[in-house]
DSSP file (Angstrom, degrees, kcal/mol; ACC not computed):
  #  RESIDUE AA STRUCTURE BP1 BP2  ACC     N-H-->O    O-->H-N    N-H-->O    O-->H-N    TCO  KAPPA ALPHA  PHI   PSI    X-CA   Y-CA   Z-CA
    1    1 A M     >        0   0    0      0, 0.0     4,-2.2     0, 0.0     5,-0.2   0.000 360.0 360.0 360.0 -40.8   25.5  -38.4    2.2
    2    2 A K  H  >  +     0   0    0      1,-0.2     4,-2.1     2,-0.2     5,-0.1   0.901 360.0  48.8 -63.1 -41.1   26.6  -34.8    2.1
    3    3 A S  H  > S+     0   0    0      2,-0.2     4,-2.1     1,-0.2    -1,-0.2   0.846 108.9  53.0 -70.0 -32.1   24.8  -34.2   -1.2
    4    4 A I  H  > S+     0   0    0      2,-0.2     4,-2.5     1,-0.2    -1,-0.2   0.913 109.2  49.9 -65.3 -41.6   21.6  -35.8    0.2
    5    5 A L  H  X S+     0   0    0     -4,-2.2     4,-2.6     1,-0.2    -2,-0.2   0.905 110.3  50.0 -62.5 -41.7   21.8  -33.4    3.1
    6    6 A L  H  X S+     0   0    0     -4,-2.1     4,-2.4     2,-0.2    -1,-0.2   0.892 110.8  49.4 -64.4 -39.9   22.3  -30.4    0.8
    7    7 A V  H  X S+     0   0    0     -4,-2.1     4,-2.4     2,-0.2    -2,-0.2   0.927 112.0  48.2 -64.4 -44.9   19.3  -31.5   -1.3
    8    8 A V  H  X S+     0   0    0     -4,-2.5     4,-2.5     2,-0.2    -2,-0.2   0.926 112.5  48.6 -62.0 -45.0   17.1  -31.9    1.8
    9    9 A L  H  X S+     0   0    0     -4,-2.6     4,-2.5     1,-0.2    -1,-0.2   0.899 111.0  50.8 -62.2 -40.5   18.2  -28.5    3.2
   10   10 A A  H  X S+     0   0    0     -4,-2.4     4,-2.5     2,-0.2    -1,-0.2   0.906 111.0  48.6 -63.6 -41.6   17.5  -26.9   -0.2
   11   11 A L  H  X S+     0   0    0     -4,-2.4     4,-2.7     2,-0.2     5,-0.2   0.914 111.6  48.9 -64.3 -43.2   14.0  -28.4   -0.3
   12   12 A V  H  X S+     0   0    0     -4,-2.5     4,-2.5     2,-0.2    -2,-0.2   0.923 112.6  48.4 -62.6 -43.7   13.2  -27.3    3.3
   13   13 A F  H  X S+     0   0    0     -4,-2.5     4,-2.7     2,-0.2    -2,-0.2   0.924 112.6  48.3 -61.6 -44.9   14.4  -23.8    2.4
   14   14 A T  H  X S+     0   0    0     -4,-2.5     4,-2.4     1,-0.2    -2,-0.2   0.919 113.6  46.3 -62.7 -44.9   12.3  -23.7   -0.8
   15   15 A M  H  X S+     0   0    0     -4,-2.7     4,-2.1     2,-0.2    -1,-0.2   0.892 113.6  49.3 -66.3 -39.0    9.2  -25.0    1.0
   16   16 A T  H  X S+     0   0    0     -4,-2.5     4,-2.5    -5,-0.2    -2,-0.2   0.921 112.0  48.1 -65.8 -44.2    9.7  -22.5    3.9
   17   17 A T  H  X S+     0   0    0     -4,-2.7     4,-2.4     1,-0.2    -2,-0.2   0.909 111.8  49.8 -63.1 -42.1   10.2  -19.6    1.5
   18   18 A A  H  X S+     0   0    0     -4,-2.4     4,-2.3     2,-0.2    -1,-0.2   0.886 110.4  51.0 -64.1 -38.6    7.1  -20.6   -0.5
   19   19 A T  H  X S+     0   0    0     -4,-2.1     4,-2.0     2,-0.2    -2,-0.2   0.929 110.7  48.1 -64.3 -45.4    5.1  -20.8    2.7
   20   20 A F  H  X S+     0   0    0     -4,-2.5     4,-0.7     1,-0.2    -2,-0.2   0.918 112.5  49.0 -61.7 -42.9    6.2  -17.3    3.8
   21   21 A A  H >< S+     0   0    0     -4,-2.4     3,-0.7     1,-0.2    -1,-0.2   0.906 111.2  49.3 -64.4 -40.9    5.3  -15.9    0.4
   22   22 A A  H 3< S+     0   0    0     -4,-2.3    -1,-0.2     1,-0.2    -2,-0.2   0.851 118.5  39.4 -66.7 -33.4    1.9  -17.5    0.4
   23   23 A D  H 3< S+     0   0    0     -4,-2.0    -1,-0.2    -5,-0.2    -2,-0.2   0.407  91.0 124.9 -94.5   1.5    1.1  -16.2    3.9
   24   24 A A    <<  -     0   0    0     -3,-0.7    -3,-0.1    -4,-0.7    99,-0.0  -0.225  66.6-101.5 -68.0 150.8    2.8  -12.8    3.3
   25   25 A A        -     0   0    0     96,-0.1    97,-2.9    63,-0.1     2,-0.4  -0.263  30.4-125.3 -65.6 154.6    0.9   -9.6    3.9
   26   26 A Y  E     -AB  86 121A   0     60,-2.1    60,-3.3    95,-0.2     2,-0.4  -0.859  21.0-157.1-101.5 138.9   -0.5   -7.6    1.1
   27   27 A R  E     -AB  85 120A   0     93,-3.3    93,-2.5    -2,-0.4     2,-0.7  -0.964   9.5-155.4-120.2 136.0    0.4   -3.9    0.7
   28   28 A H  E     -AB  84 119A   0     56,-3.1    56,-2.3    -2,-0.4     2,-0.5  -0.938  19.5-167.0-106.3 107.9   -1.6   -1.3   -1.2
   29   29 A V  E     -AB  83 118A   0     89,-3.4    89,-2.9    -2,-0.7     2,-0.4  -0.883   6.2-175.6-107.9 123.6    0.9    1.3   -2.1
   30   30 A V  E     -AB  82 117A   0     52,-2.6    52,-2.6    -2,-0.5     2,-0.4  -0.965  10.6-167.8-127.3 131.4   -0.5    4.6   -3.4
   31   31 A F  E     -AB  81 116A   0     85,-2.9    85,-2.1    -2,-0.4     2,-0.4  -0.961  11.3-161.4-117.4 135.3    1.3    7.7   -4.8
   32   32 A F  E     -AB  80 115A   0     48,-2.0    47,-2.7    -2,-0.4    48,-1.7  -0.933  17.0-172.8-119.6 139.8   -0.5   11.0   -5.2
   33   33 A K  E     - B   0 114A   0     81,-2.5    80,-3.1    -2,-0.4    81,-2.0  -0.979  26.3-148.0-120.9 114.4    0.3   14.1   -7.3
   34   34 A F  E     - B   0 112A   0     -2,-0.5    78,-0.3    78,-0.3    77,-0.1  -0.471  22.5 -98.2 -82.3 153.7   -2.2   16.8   -6.4
   35   35 A K    >   -     0   0    0     76,-3.0     3,-1.6    -2,-0.1    -1,-0.1  -0.329  30.0-117.9 -63.4 150.5   -3.4   19.4   -8.9
   36   36 A D  T 3  S+     0   0    0      1,-0.3    -1,-0.1    -2,-0.0    -2,-0.1   0.792 115.8  60.5 -59.7 -27.0   -1.7   22.8   -8.7
   37   37 A S  T 3  S+     0   0    0      2,-0.1     2,-0.4    74,-0.0    -1,-0.3   0.613  78.3 106.3 -78.2 -12.0   -5.1   24.2   -7.8
   38   38 A A    <   -     0   0    0     -3,-1.6    -4,-0.1    73,-0.2    73,-0.0  -0.544  69.1-136.3 -70.4 125.9   -5.4   22.1   -4.6
   39   39 A T     >  -     0   0    0     -2,-0.4     4,-2.4     1,-0.1     5,-0.2  -0.409  19.3-112.2 -79.1 158.1   -4.8   24.3   -1.6
   40   40 A P  H  > S+     0   0    0      0, 0.0     4,-2.6     0, 0.0     5,-0.2   0.871 120.3  54.6 -56.2 -35.6   -2.6   23.2    1.3
   41   41 A E  H  > S+     0   0    0      2,-0.2     4,-2.2     1,-0.2     5,-0.1   0.900 107.7  48.4 -65.6 -40.6   -5.8   23.0    3.4
   42   42 A Q  H  > S+     0   0    0      2,-0.2     4,-2.1     1,-0.2    -1,-0.2   0.915 112.7  48.2 -64.8 -42.9   -7.4   20.7    0.9
   43   43 A V  H  X S+     0   0    0     -4,-2.4     4,-2.3     2,-0.2    -2,-0.2   0.929 111.9  49.0 -63.9 -45.6   -4.4   18.5    0.8
   44   44 A Q  H  X S+     0   0    0     -4,-2.6     4,-2.3     1,-0.2    -1,-0.2   0.885 109.7  53.0 -61.3 -38.8   -4.1   18.4    4.6
   45   45 A G  H  X S+     0   0    0     -4,-2.2     4,-2.3     1,-0.2    -1,-0.2   0.896 109.6  47.9 -62.8 -40.3   -7.8   17.5    4.8
   46   46 A L  H  X S+     0   0    0     -4,-2.1     4,-2.3     2,-0.2    -2,-0.2   0.858 108.4  54.5 -70.4 -35.3   -7.3   14.6    2.4
   47   47 A E  H  X S+     0   0    0     -4,-2.3     4,-2.1     2,-0.2    -2,-0.2   0.949 111.4  45.3 -58.9 -48.2   -4.3   13.4    4.4
   48   48 A K  H  X S+     0   0    0     -4,-2.3     4,-2.4     1,-0.2    -2,-0.2   0.893 110.8  53.8 -63.1 -40.2   -6.5   13.3    7.5
   49   49 A D  H  X S+     0   0    0     -4,-2.3     4,-2.3     1,-0.2    -1,-0.2   0.884 108.1  49.7 -62.5 -38.5   -9.3   11.6    5.7
   50   50 A F  H  X S+     0   0    0     -4,-2.3     4,-1.9     2,-0.2    -1,-0.2   0.907 109.8  51.0 -67.8 -40.8   -7.0    8.9    4.5
   51   51 A I  H  X S+     0   0    0     -4,-2.1     4,-0.8     1,-0.2    -2,-0.2   0.926 112.9  46.0 -59.6 -45.1   -5.7    8.3    8.1
   52   52 A E  H >X S+     0   0    0     -4,-2.4     4,-0.9     1,-0.2     3,-0.7   0.870 106.9  59.0 -66.9 -37.0   -9.3    8.1    9.3
   53   53 A L  H >X S+     0   0    0     -4,-2.3     3,-1.1     1,-0.2     4,-0.9   0.914 100.1  56.5 -57.2 -43.9  -10.2    5.7    6.4
   54   54 A A  H 3< S+     0   0    0     -4,-1.9    -1,-0.2     1,-0.3     3,-0.2   0.789 106.5  50.8 -60.9 -27.4   -7.6    3.3    7.6
   55   55 A K  H << S+     0   0    0     -4,-0.8    -1,-0.3    -3,-0.7    -2,-0.2   0.682 104.1  59.2 -81.9 -18.8   -9.2    3.2   11.0
   56   56 A K  H << S+     0   0    0     -3,-1.1     2,-0.6    -4,-0.9    -2,-0.2   0.660  93.7  67.7 -86.1 -17.5  -12.7    2.5    9.6
   57   57 A I    ><  -     0   0    0     -4,-0.9     3,-1.9    -3,-0.2    -1,-0.1  -0.914  68.0-152.9-115.0 116.2  -12.0   -0.8    7.7
   58   58 A D  T 3  S+     0   0    0     -2,-0.6    -1,-0.1     1,-0.3    33,-0.1   0.743  90.1  64.7 -59.3 -28.2  -11.2   -3.8    9.9
   59   59 A T  T 3  S+     0   0    0     32,-0.2     2,-0.6    31,-0.1    28,-0.6   0.624  76.5 100.8 -76.6  -9.6   -9.0   -5.5    7.3
   60   60 A V  E <   +C   86   0A   0     -3,-1.9    26,-0.2    -6,-0.2     3,-0.1  -0.659  46.0 176.2 -75.1 119.1   -6.4   -2.7    7.4
   61   61 A K  E     +     0   0A   0     24,-3.4     2,-0.3    -2,-0.6    25,-0.2   0.721  64.1   5.2 -97.4 -26.4   -3.6   -4.1    9.6
   62   62 A A  E     -C   85   0A   0     23,-1.3    23,-2.8     2,-0.0     2,-0.4  -0.987  58.6-164.4-156.3 154.3   -1.2   -1.2    9.3
   63   63 A F  E     +C   84   0A   0     -2,-0.3     2,-0.3    21,-0.2    21,-0.2  -0.985  12.8 166.5-146.0 129.5   -1.0    2.3    7.7
   64   64 A E  E     +C   83   0A   0     19,-2.2    19,-3.0    -2,-0.4     2,-0.3  -0.971   5.1 168.4-137.9 153.6    1.9    4.5    7.0
   65   65 A W  E     +C   82   0A   0     -2,-0.3     2,-0.3    17,-0.2    17,-0.2  -0.989   2.8 159.1-158.9 163.9    2.3    7.6    4.9
   66   66 A G  E     -C   81   0A   0     15,-2.0    15,-2.6    -2,-0.3     2,-0.3  -0.977  34.7-100.3-171.0 174.8    4.7   10.4    4.2
   67   67 A T  E     -C   80   0A   0     -2,-0.3    13,-0.2    13,-0.2     2,-0.1  -0.782  51.3 -83.5-109.3 156.3    5.7   13.1    1.7
   68   68 A N        +     0   0    0     11,-2.6    -1,-0.1    -2,-0.3    12,-0.0  -0.327  48.5 160.1 -62.8 128.7    8.5   12.9   -0.8
   69   69 A V        +     0   0    0     -2,-0.1    -1,-0.1    -3,-0.0    10,-0.0   0.163  28.5 134.2-128.9  12.9   11.9   13.9    0.6
   70   70 A S    >   -     0   0    0      1,-0.1     3,-0.5     2,-0.0     5,-0.1  -0.451  45.6-155.7 -70.2 133.5   14.1   12.2   -2.0
   71   71 A P  T 3  S+     0   0    0      0, 0.0    -1,-0.1     0, 0.0    -3,-0.0   0.492  79.6  84.7 -82.5  -2.4   16.9   14.4   -3.4
   72   72 A E  T 3  S-     0   0    0      1,-0.1    -2,-0.0     2,-0.0     0, 0.0   0.726  85.9-138.8 -76.7 -21.9   17.0   12.4   -6.6
   73   73 A G    <   +     0   0    0     -3,-0.5     3,-0.2     1,-0.1    -1,-0.1   0.811  66.8 119.9  70.2  29.1   14.2   14.3   -8.4
   74   74 A L        +     0   0    0      1,-0.1    -1,-0.1     2,-0.1    -2,-0.0   0.143  34.3 103.7-110.0  18.2   12.7   11.1   -9.9
   75   75 A N  S >  S-     0   0    0     -5,-0.1     3,-2.5     1,-0.1    -1,-0.1   0.529  75.6-138.9 -82.5  -5.7    9.3   11.4   -8.3
   76   76 A D  T 3  S-     0   0    0      1,-0.3     3,-0.1    -3,-0.2    -2,-0.1   0.801  72.3 -52.9  53.4  31.6    7.5   12.6  -11.5
   77   77 A G  T 3  S+     0   0    0      1,-0.3    -1,-0.3     2,-0.0     2,-0.3   0.299 101.1 138.6  89.9 -10.6    5.6   15.2   -9.5
   78   78 A F    <   +     0   0    0     -3,-2.5    -1,-0.3     1,-0.2   -45,-0.3  -0.528  22.1 173.0 -70.6 132.2    4.2   12.6   -7.0
   79   79 A T        +     0   0    0    -47,-2.7   -11,-2.6    -2,-0.3     2,-0.4   0.646  54.2  53.9-114.0 -22.3    4.4   14.2   -3.5
   80   80 A H  E     -AC  32  67A   0    -48,-1.7   -48,-2.0   -13,-0.2     2,-0.4  -0.923  54.0-170.2-124.6 142.7    2.6   11.7   -1.2
   81   81 A C  E     -AC  31  66A   0    -15,-2.6   -15,-2.0    -2,-0.4     2,-0.4  -0.999   5.7-172.6-132.4 131.4    3.1    8.0   -0.6
   82   82 A F  E     -AC  30  65A   0    -52,-2.6   -52,-2.6    -2,-0.4     2,-0.5  -0.980   7.9-161.8-126.3 135.4    0.7    5.8    1.4
   83   83 A F  E     -AC  29  64A   0    -19,-3.0   -19,-2.2    -2,-0.4     2,-0.5  -0.974   7.4-175.9-117.0 117.5    1.2    2.2    2.5
   84   84 A V  E     -AC  28  63A   0    -56,-2.3   -56,-3.1    -2,-0.5     2,-0.4  -0.968  13.3-157.3-114.3 121.0   -2.0    0.2    3.6
   85   85 A T  E     -AC  27  62A   0    -23,-2.8   -24,-3.4    -2,-0.5   -23,-1.3  -0.825  11.0-175.4-108.0 136.9   -1.2   -3.3    4.8
   86   86 A F  E     -AC  26  60A   0    -60,-3.3   -60,-2.1    -2,-0.4   -26,-0.1  -0.891  34.2-123.1-123.3 153.8   -3.6   -6.2    4.9
   87   87 A A  S    S-     0   0    0    -28,-0.6     2,-0.3    -2,-0.3    -1,-0.1   0.831  89.2 -17.7 -64.2 -32.0   -3.0   -9.7    6.3
   88   88 A D  S >> S-     0   0    0    -29,-0.2     4,-1.3   -63,-0.2     3,-0.5  -0.920  80.7 -77.8-161.1-179.2   -3.8  -11.2    3.0
   89   89 A K  H 3> S+     0   0    0     -2,-0.3     4,-2.3     1,-0.2     5,-0.2   0.856 122.1  61.4 -61.2 -36.7   -5.4  -10.7   -0.5
   90   90 A A  H 3> S+     0   0    0      1,-0.2     4,-1.5     2,-0.2    -1,-0.2   0.870 100.2  54.8 -60.3 -37.0   -8.9  -11.1    1.0
   91   91 A G  H <> S+     0   0    0     -3,-0.5     4,-1.9     1,-0.2    -1,-0.2   0.901 109.2  46.7 -63.0 -41.5   -8.3   -8.1    3.2
   92   92 A L  H  X S+     0   0    0     -4,-1.3     4,-2.4     1,-0.2    -2,-0.2   0.885 108.8  55.8 -65.2 -39.4   -7.4   -6.0    0.2
   93   93 A E  H  < S+     0   0    0     -4,-2.3    -1,-0.2     1,-0.2    -2,-0.2   0.781 109.1  47.0 -67.4 -26.4  -10.5   -7.3   -1.6
   94   94 A V  H  X S+     0   0    0     -4,-1.5     4,-0.6    -5,-0.2    -1,-0.2   0.883 112.9  50.6 -75.4 -41.3  -12.7   -6.2    1.2
   95   95 A Y  H >< S+     0   0    0     -4,-1.9     3,-0.8     1,-0.2     6,-0.3   0.910 100.1  60.5 -64.2 -48.1  -11.1   -2.7    1.3
   96   96 A L  T 3< S+     0   0    0     -4,-2.4    -1,-0.2     1,-0.3    -2,-0.1   0.894 114.7  30.7 -57.0 -49.4  -11.3   -1.8   -2.3
   97   97 A P  T 34 S+     0   0    0      0, 0.0    -1,-0.3     0, 0.0    -2,-0.2   0.516  89.4 129.1 -87.6  -1.3  -15.1   -1.8   -2.8
   98   98 A H    <X  -     0   0    0     -3,-0.8     4,-2.6    -4,-0.6     3,-0.3  -0.209  66.5-125.9 -55.8 139.2  -15.8   -0.8    0.9
   99   99 A A  H  > S+     0   0    0      1,-0.2     4,-2.4     2,-0.2     5,-0.2   0.863 109.7  53.1 -56.6 -39.8  -18.2    2.2    1.1
  100  100 A A  H  > S+     0   0    0      2,-0.2     4,-1.9     1,-0.2    -1,-0.2   0.887 110.6  47.2 -65.6 -38.1  -15.8    4.2    3.2
  101  101 A H  H  > S+     0   0    0     -3,-0.3     4,-2.6    -6,-0.3    -2,-0.2   0.923 112.3  49.5 -67.3 -44.1  -13.0    3.7    0.7
  102  102 A Q  H  X S+     0   0    0     -4,-2.6     4,-2.0     1,-0.2    -2,-0.2   0.882 109.8  51.6 -63.4 -38.1  -15.3    4.6   -2.2
  103  103 A E  H  X S+     0   0    0     -4,-2.4     4,-1.5    -5,-0.2    -1,-0.2   0.916 110.6  48.5 -63.9 -43.3  -16.4    7.8   -0.3
  104  104 A F  H  X S+     0   0    0     -4,-1.9     4,-2.3     1,-0.2     3,-0.3   0.929 109.6  52.2 -61.9 -45.6  -12.8    8.8    0.2
  105  105 A V  H  X S+     0   0    0     -4,-2.6     4,-2.7     1,-0.2    -1,-0.2   0.890 106.5  53.5 -59.5 -40.0  -11.9    8.2   -3.5
  106  106 A S  H  < S+     0   0    0     -4,-2.0    -1,-0.2     1,-0.2    -2,-0.2   0.843 112.3  44.5 -67.0 -31.9  -14.8   10.4   -4.5
  107  107 A K  H  < S+     0   0    0     -4,-1.5     4,-0.3    -3,-0.3    -1,-0.2   0.840 116.7  47.7 -74.6 -34.5  -13.5   13.3   -2.3
  108  108 A L  H >X S+     0   0    0     -4,-2.3     3,-2.2     1,-0.2     4,-0.6   0.901  95.4  70.3 -74.8 -44.1  -10.0   12.7   -3.5
  109  109 A K  G >< S+     0   0    0     -4,-2.7     3,-1.3     1,-0.3    -1,-0.2   0.814  91.3  57.5 -51.5 -42.8  -10.4   12.5   -7.3
  110  110 A P  G 34 S+     0   0    0      0, 0.0    -1,-0.3     0, 0.0    -2,-0.1   0.747 110.7  45.6 -63.9 -18.3  -11.2   16.2   -7.9
  111  111 A Q  G <4 S+     0   0    0     -3,-2.2   -76,-3.0    -4,-0.3     2,-0.4   0.491  94.6  98.7 -99.4  -4.9   -7.9   17.2   -6.3
  112  112 A L  E <<  +B   34   0A   0     -3,-1.3   -78,-0.3    -4,-0.6     3,-0.1  -0.674  38.7 177.0 -93.5 136.2   -5.7   14.7   -8.0
  113  113 A D  E    S-     0   0A   0    -80,-3.1     2,-0.3     1,-0.4   -79,-0.2   0.812  79.7  -3.2 -90.6 -47.1   -3.6   15.3  -11.1
  114  114 A K  E     -B   33   0A   0    -81,-2.0   -81,-2.5   -37,-0.1    -1,-0.4  -0.986  60.4-168.8-145.2 152.6   -2.1   11.8  -11.1
  115  115 A V  E     -B   32   0A   0     -2,-0.3     2,-0.4   -83,-0.2   -83,-0.2  -0.994   3.6-165.7-139.8 144.6   -2.2    8.7   -9.0
  116  116 A C  E     -B   31   0A   0    -85,-2.1   -85,-2.9    -2,-0.3     2,-0.4  -0.998  11.2-173.0-129.7 127.7   -0.2    5.5   -9.1
  117  117 A V  E     +B   30   0A   0     -2,-0.4     2,-0.4   -87,-0.2   -87,-0.2  -0.980   5.6 176.6-127.0 129.9   -1.4    2.4   -7.2
  118  118 A L  E     -B   29   0A   0    -89,-2.9   -89,-3.4    -2,-0.4     2,-0.5  -0.976  13.1-160.8-126.8 143.8    0.4   -0.8   -6.7
  119  119 A A  E     +B   28   0A   0     -2,-0.4     2,-0.3   -91,-0.2   -91,-0.2  -0.995  22.1 171.8-119.8 131.0   -0.6   -3.9   -4.8
  120  120 A C  E     -B   27   0A   0    -93,-2.5   -93,-3.3    -2,-0.5     2,-0.5  -0.978  30.2-131.1-140.6 152.9    2.1   -6.2   -3.8
  121  121 A R  E     -B   26   0A   0     -2,-0.3   -95,-0.2   -95,-0.2   -96,-0.1  -0.881  35.4-113.8-102.3 131.9    2.6   -9.3   -1.6
  122  122 A G              0   0    0    -97,-2.9   -98,-0.2    -2,-0.5    -1,-0.0  -0.185 360.0 360.0 -61.6 155.2    5.5   -9.2    0.8
  123  123 A R              0   0    0    -99,-0.0  -102,-0.1  -101,-0.0    -1,-0.1   0.313 360.0 360.0-122.2 360.0    8.4  -11.6    0.4
């Protein structure tokens, strides 16, 4: 009886975990390394533009950002990190081709040395 209970509990846990993973939010994680020629004013303008972008697209559920403060020295020159959260994959799929996002990317690209973009589903 005890082993049947353990099996049932394991199945419930597995199904619950799978449900949470399937329903988990999607995060669009972006790291920027700006060109040395980018002025502080240009970088600040792009920071503000990204903040405004997050407000323009309804599928964005949360937005966070910051600059690197790690003492480890492993940032490979990346200075900025942005987290854009969506309720699901469909929200990210609306965001990526959205005209406001494309307009921001076209302003951003001339100032970027490197970019790293990850999309992940929460667990």
